[in-house]
N, C-alpha and C positions, 0 to 999 in steps of 0.2 A: 740675353735673357729671352725666353720664350713667352711672349705676351698673350698667346692664345688662351692658356688656362686661366690667366688673370682676367682676360676679357670675358670668358664664359662664366666665371664666378661672379663678376660684376653684374652681368646680365641677369643672373639668377637672383641676386640680391635686389636689383631694381624690379624684377618681376614680382618678388615677394612683397615689396613695398607697394607697387602698383595694385596688386591684387587686394591687399588689405584696405587700401584707400577706396578701391572700387566697391568692395562689398560693404564697407562702412557707409559710403554715400548712398548706395542702393538701399541699405537697411533704413537709413534716415528718411529717404524718400518714401519708402513703403509704409513706415510708421506714420509719417505725416498724412499720407493719403488715407490709410485705414483709420487713423484717429479722427481725421476730419469727417469721414463718412460715418463714424460711430460704429464701425464693424466689430471692434473689440474694446471692451471697457476696462479690462484688467491690464495695467501697464506692463506687468511682467510677462504675461502671455503675448501682448502686442510686440514687445521688444524681441522675445524669443522667436516667435513665428515670422516676424518681418525679417529678422536676421538670417534664419535658415532659408527663407524664400529668396533673400538677396544672394546668398551663396549659390543656390541652384540657378538663379537667373544669370549671375556672372559666369558660372561654369558653362552655361548654355551659349551665351553670347561670345565669350572669349575662349571657349574650349580649344579652338585651333591654335592658340598661342601657348597652351599649357599641356603638360603631360596628362594622360588619362586619369580621371579623378579617383579611381579605385585605390591606387597606390599613393598618389600624391595628396589625397585628403586623409590618408591614414587607415582606409578601410581595405586592408590588403587581403583579408581572408573573410569574405562575406558570410560563409557558412559558420564561421566561428563567432560572428558578431554577437549574438545573444549570450553565449557563454563568456565571451570576453567582457561584455557589459556587466554581467553579474559578478565576475571576478573583480573588476574594478570597483563595483558598488560595495562588495564585501570589504575592500580595503578602506574606502571612504567612510563606511559605517563604523568600522573598527576605530579609525582615527578620531572621528567626531564623538562617538560614544565614550571612548576612553578619556577624551579631553573633558567632557561634561561630567563624567563620573568622578574624575580626580578633583574637579572643582567642587562638586556637590559633597563628596565624602569629607573633604577638608574643611567644609563649612564656608567656602568662599562664595558660593551661590546657593540660592534656594529656588526650588521649583514647586509650584502648587497648582492644583486643578481647581477651577471655580465652578466646574460642572461635573456631571457624572462621567466616568472614563469612557463609557460607550458613546455618550453624546459627543464628547470631544473627538473621539476616534472617527466618528461619522463626518466631522467637519474637515478632516485631513486630506481625503483623496483629491479633491479639486485643487487646493493649493499645491499639493505635491505634483500633480499632473502639469501645473503651470511651470514648475521648475524644470521639467524635462526639455522643452525647446529652448529655454533660457540657457541651460548648461550646454546643450548641443551647439548653440550659436557661438558661445564664448570659446568652446573647443575648436570649432571650425575656423574662427577668425584668428585665434592665437596659435593653435597647434594643428591646423589643417595644412593647406597648400603652403603658406608662408614658412612653417617649420620645415617642411620637406625641401623647399628650395634652399633655405639657409643651411640645412643639413648637407645638401650636395655641394654647396659653395664653401662652407667652413667646417663641416663635421658636426656630428650629433651633440658634442659637448657645448660648443659655441652656440649652436642653434637653440639648445635647451636653455642656456643662460640668457640669451637675448630675448626669447619669447617670454620667459618667466619674468624678466625685468619689465617688459612692456605690459604684461598681465598685471603686475603689482602697481605700476604707475597708473593704469587705467582705473584702479580701485581707490586711488587717493581722493577722489571726489567725495567719498563718504565722510571725510573729516580728517583733522590733523592727528593721526595716530601712527607715529613712526614705526612702532613695533608691528602694527597691523600691516604696513607696507612690506616690512621685512618678512613677516610670516606668509603673506600671500605670494611673495617671491619664492619662498621655500615650497609652498604648496604647488606653485607653478612648476618648480623643478620636479616634484613628484609626478605631476600630471604629464610633464614632458617625458619622463622616464617610462611611464606607462604607454604613452603614445608612440614612442620610438621602439618600444619593446614588442614582444610577440603579440600582445593584446591589441595593439594599434589604437586608433581613435575610439573605438567602442569602450575599451577599458578606461581610458581617460574620461570619457563622457560619464560612464557609470560611477567612477570615483567622485567626480565633480558633483553629479546629481545627489549621490548619497550623502556627501558631506553637507551640502546645503539643506537637504531634506531632513536630516537628523537634527541639525541645529534648529530649523524651523519648527519641527514637531515638538521639540522640548521647550519651545518658547524663546530661544535665544535670538539675538540679532544676527543677521547674516550680512557681513560687510557693512554694518551700520544701518541696515534696513530691517524694519519690523515686519516680518512676513507671516508670523504665526496667526492662526485664526483665534477668535475669541474663545475663552474658556481655560486659558493657562497663563500663569504669571511666572516669569523668570526674573529673579532679582539678583544682581551682582552686589554682594555685600563686602567683598574683599577689595584690596587695592587694585587700581586700574592696570598696573603692569602685570598682575597675575590673572585677573578676570577679563581684561580687555575693555572694561568700562562700557561706554555707549556704543562702541564699535562691535561689541560682541566678543566671544572667545577667541576669534581670529587675531585679536590684538594683545593676547596674553602669552606669557612664557610657556604655559602648558601646551599651547598649540605649537610653539617653537619646538618643544621636545617631541611632540607627536609627529611633526613633519620630518624632523631629522631621523627619528627612529624608522619612519616609513621608508625614507631614502636608503638607509642602511639595509633594511629588510629586502627591498627590491634588488639591491646590488648583490646581496648574499644568496638570494634565491634564483638569480639569473633572469629576473623579469624586467630589468632595467634596460636603458637604451642600448641598442645594438649598433655595431659599426656598419652603417649603411642600412638600406631598406630593401627587403626582398622584392624582387620583381621590377626594380627600376632600371 
């Protein structure tokens, strides 16, 4: 038996694990320092900016041990970045809007504004901007270098399932919602398909951001977190298995259907994970 390929794959898996641990510890350190100095008051902004800064710092300090970040972080085609981001955002918006629309039309949830629409709309830009670095940080740590290394070691299918599972387990802290964990796993698969497809990480980042932003703008909880600004009330009146209860729509079967349909759509349109990554 030729042990060299096995050895190379093992090293790649260990590098993926070491990288994830390094950026997580660096992000925690930066959050602690920034929080202690009072530099950022918003926890979401603090987590996102500290996480992205941690990735940049680790890449700078440990770059000699890893492949060039352009390909291995999923940013294969920089010139296509904005277009890929918008394409992913369109999918995320479609998934989240369809989920809320189905729940609202069927009478399972109610959404009401407590202020004038224009006044509420003016409160949205800052919370939405806060979601951008948060979504980018999660994409980099789950579907950046670690996914690339696992893809080289075990193939895109295994890497997509492994990172989606870790992504789902990381969100379990929001509460005991088994279907929420399952649905975030499915959403993680959708994001991995986008990340390994032609759109790369910008597409996954756009979809992730748009999903969170749409839920927030409509007043729904995002993975158990209430992020919407004042002026809107989202009330789940139907059963928890359908509406997601206190976790938000992500813990309901409507999201399950949306994620499955998105995966099927990506596979049928050729936007899903490719065998291998260009330029590696």
